[in-house]
N, C-alpha and C positions, 0 to 999 in steps of 0.2 A: 504493500500500500502506501499512498504517499508521503515523506518523511515531513511532511508539514500537517500532518492528516489530524493533529493537533486540537489546527489555528483556530479560533471562529472570528465569523462577520459581527462588523459591530458588538465587535466581545466588549465595546465601552460600557456600553449597557445593561451588561451583568452586573449585579450585585458582586462586593468581593470582599472576603471570597465568597467561592461558589464551590462545589463540585458537578460537574458532567459527564455525562455518560453519554456511549456512542451504541446507540444497537444495532447499527450494523457488524460492528463489531463484536458484541456479546453472542449478537448473531453467528456467527462466523465462532466463536467458542464454542459455544455448543455444539455448530456441527461437531468441531476437532475433537470437542471433549467422548461423540456418544460414536464419534467414529473408532475413537481410541480403545473406547468399552467394548467396540463388535456389536454395537446395537444397545434399544433401549433396554436390557432384559437384566441387566448387573446393575446397572445405575439407582444410585439412589445420594443423587447430588446433594449437599447442604445448602442451607440459605443463610449462613450464619452471615457471610462474607456481604450478601446483600441486600437484606430482608427487605423486597419491594414485590407488590405483587406483580407487576407487571413482569418482573425477573420471569417469575414462576411459570403465570399464562406461557409466555414462552416459549421454558420446556414442558411442557405439558402440551401445548400446540405439535412439540415432537415427540410425543405420546409416550413420555418420560411421567409413571405413574407413584412412582416412591421415592419419600422427598426425608432430608435426616434435618433436624435443625437443633438450637442450643436454649431453646427459653421459651416456655408457656406461651408468653405473646407471640415466638417464632411458630411455636404451632398451632397456633389459632389463627393467621395469618395463612399457613396453608389448610386451612378446613374451609377456611373463607374462599380459599383460590379455585375450594375441591379434591382438593389433592387426596387419591383415595387412601392412600398407605402411608403413615407417618411416622418417622421414629423422633423422640424428643431424648437427645444424646448428652443429657445431663442428667448427674445426683440428684435427684427429688427430696427434700425434706423438710417434717413440721407440717404446716398448712397445704404446704406447693401440692405434699400429694394428694389430699381432697381437693387441690383444682384441679389438679390433672384431669384426676374420674370427673367434674364436673362437665368439662371439656369436651372426652369423651361423650358422653353420654348429651353435649347441646348438639355434638353435630355426626349424632349418628352414621353417617355417608361415607367421614372416615374411618378407615383401620388406626388407630393409633396407637403406637406398643415407647416403652422407657426403658430405665437401665438400671442397674443395681449393683450392687459387689459385696455385699454385709447380710449375714440374714436377719438385723431388726432393721432393714428395709426390707424383706422379705415379709417378714412378720406383720410388718405396719400395712405394706401394700395389699396383704393378702385380707385383716380384719375393715379395713376399708373399701375392701369392693367385695367383702361378703357384705358390709353392713347396708351397703346400695343394691345386694340381688344381682351379680353379674361379676364378671373375671376379668383382669388386667391383664395385657402382656407382657411380657418379661423378657431383655435378654443379660444375660450376666456378662456383667461389662470385666474385658482380662487386661490386666495389667503388662506388657512382653516387653518390658523395657520403659517407655515415656515417665512413669514414675509420678502422675498425676489422679491417676482414679483409676480403677480397678480393680479387684484378687490377683495375688499370682497363678497360675498355672500351673499347681498340683493339686493334690490330693483333695485342701481345703474346699479346689475352687469345684472337682469332682462332686463334693457334698452338698454343696450352694446349689448348683444345678438341679444337683437331684431330690433335693428342697424342694426347689420351684416349683420342679414338676411334680412336684408329690402333693405340694399344697392347692387346697377344694379351689379360690376363685382366683388362681392366677394360668396364666397360657404360655409354656415356656418354650419365646421365639428360636434362641441358638444364641451366639458367644458374638460380642460386640467388642472389636479389637482396635486402637487407636493408636497408630505408632508414627506422631508431628513429630518424633523426636529424629525420624531417620530422614536427616538431609544431606547426603552427601549428593555434590554437583555430579559425579562421575555415574550415569547410569547402571554400570556392571557393578560397580560398589555398591553403589545403595542397593542393589538386586541382589546382590550376595549378604548385604546385612538382613535383609526382610527377609529374604527365607532364610538364614541363620534360626533370627528370633521366631520367625512365625510357627517352625518346626516344634516347638513346647507349646506351642497354639493346639495344633494339627494334633499331637501327645496327650492332650486335653479331649479331644472330639470322640479319639479311641478311647480311652477312657470311662468318661462318659453312656459312649454308646459300646463299652462291655459289658455297662449293667444294664443295659435290655430299652435306653431311652434314645431313641432316634436325635440327632442334631439337622437339621432340615437348612441353614442357612448359618452364615459367618460376615457378618459386616466390618469389613479392614478395609481398614488407609488412609491415607487424607491424597490432596491431589499431587504429594510427589510422590506418591507410594502407588498410586491407581492403578497406574499402569502394570507397574509388577504382580500383583493382586488378581486383574481381571483375569488374570488366565491360567489360576486357578479352579478346581470346581464348587461349585454351591455356593460363593461366595458373590455379594454385592460389596460396589465399591461406592464413597461417601465424596467425590473432590467438590471445593467448595471456591477455592480465590480462584480456583481458574477462569471462571466468568467475568469478570473486568480483573483481575493480572492486578498486580503490583511489582514494583523493583527490585524486592525483595528476592520472589520465585524468577520474576523475570531474568534475571542476572547469575541467578545460584544452577538453575534448569535448563540448559540450553538444550534440551532432549524434547521438550514441552514447546512446541510452536506457537501458543496462546499469544491474542493481542493484546495491548494495552487496553483499556475500555474504558477507563475511569480516570479523572483532570484534574487537580485544583486549576483555579485559575485566579488568582492573586494581584498585588500590586505592589511595588515599589515606593515606598514612605516614606524614608529619607535615606540622606546620604549624611550619614552621624560626621565624620571623618573621609579623607580623600581615596582610604581605603579598605570603606563597611558603607555596604548597603543593608536596607534595613527591608523588608517585607512583611505584609501584611498575616504571615502565615505563623500565628502560636499555635500553642498546645490545644487549644479550641478548636482548630483550622483543622490538627494535623495527627493520627497519632505521635507522640512522644515516649513510648516505652522506649523505641529501639536508641544502639547508641550512634553520635552523627557517622554520614549523613540521611535523613531522616526522608529526607524528597528528592528527587532524584529534578534538576532543573533541564527544561528542555530547551529554554531559550534565553539563558547566563549561563557563560562560559566561563574557566577559567577561575575560578571560587573558592572556598574550603566554607562550611556554617561554625557558626563557632558560639553562637551564643543564641537559645534557644527558649521564652516565656511565654506567659499566656495573652497575649496578640503578636510577641515579635519575631520575626526568625530571621539574625542576622548573619549576615556574610562575609566573609574577607576577599576582595575582591582587586586585583590593581587595574583593571579597568575600569574602578568604580564612575569617574568620568563620563563613562559610557552612554551607562543607566539612567535617565532619564527620569526625578521624581512624577508617579502616578505612569508612569509605564505599566505593563500589564508583563505580568511573570505565569508562566503555564509548568505543571508540576506534576508528577507523578510517584506517591508516597511509595515510601518504601514497603507499608502498610497498609492494605488496604481497606483490612477487618476492624479496627479499629479506629478505623479516620471515617470510615460511610456513616453511623450512627451521630457524628457531632452536625449531619445538616438533618434537617425537617425533611430535607428535600432535593432529589436533584436536577437539573432542568437537561436535558434530552439537546443531543444533536446529532444533526444530518446534513451532509454535504457544505458543512462553516454555517448553517443555519440556526438557530435556538429553533427549536420545532414546539418541546411544550412542559413539564414537569412531573416529576414521579415522588409519588408519597413513600418517606423508607416509613414504611408503614407500624415496621416492628421494633424501631429502636428501643423501648421503651418496656418494661419490667410485666409492669401489670397489665394484668387485663381485667375487663368488666363483663 
């Protein structure tokens, strides 16, 4: 595509900062995701990156029926978009257990499921489902190296899955395995590590099935590892960042040819010294949990990001005199996922023109 694909006509009319998306590029990313997955049967894409109804509907139009999400708000949005199968891949505790069950009752046309990794949660879900006179579908969340959530794939996990399967008001759906820690740039090395760490999951599956309990499906991987996992049998894969893409994944995974389709539009607001320029892309505009650089600037060269605060991003730039106050800057976030929910809406751009806006509908945690 054109190297100046990101430039917008009448850009001075756009509020600054803004997040803009390019639907035609998102469409191409959906097609590539499906191609890599060998069709839609094994796809369960994650919506945590975009949280946008229009993008969900674009995927449904491509016959994607299964989705993954991270919050109750995202699960509700999927149900409102008539998604057939919704996996909420977050450990629910406290009142969220009942809120999840209420969601399944409110949207009976969608099949809901979620994850657990401990006996206390299994018992709580079973009691809550029993009180409502219904059954809840649960996946056993497995920790095969990510060390964020999940139970180690050992004998304890075998017994816990048996407990889910034997509970009166629970349905054991299978295993959930997120390996987001595997981020080697080299595909062969990434595959070697991924395959080695997945062996323990397959051993767990065999141990559970030895008890006479069938594991029908395993949901595995994120964007970096989904091309590897999709080659396995009875696997569903969950790429998420692939549809908007960002600089971290774009620079790290050259084997994945997704298009950048989300761009920040900001402005130069000051030149505080001869070698510094300041942009209005502070913490409130772009994810700030990463080390510098936090943006890939598309139309500013020879710079170093030196300071980031709530409203300001300061760049050291030897050619600062070439950049006037008020000049527009275009940037790709290093991490798009936590950048999107900073905006209530995104602007859509086609052929250089702003064509409308999409609400970031699931940016909040609360649901009504």
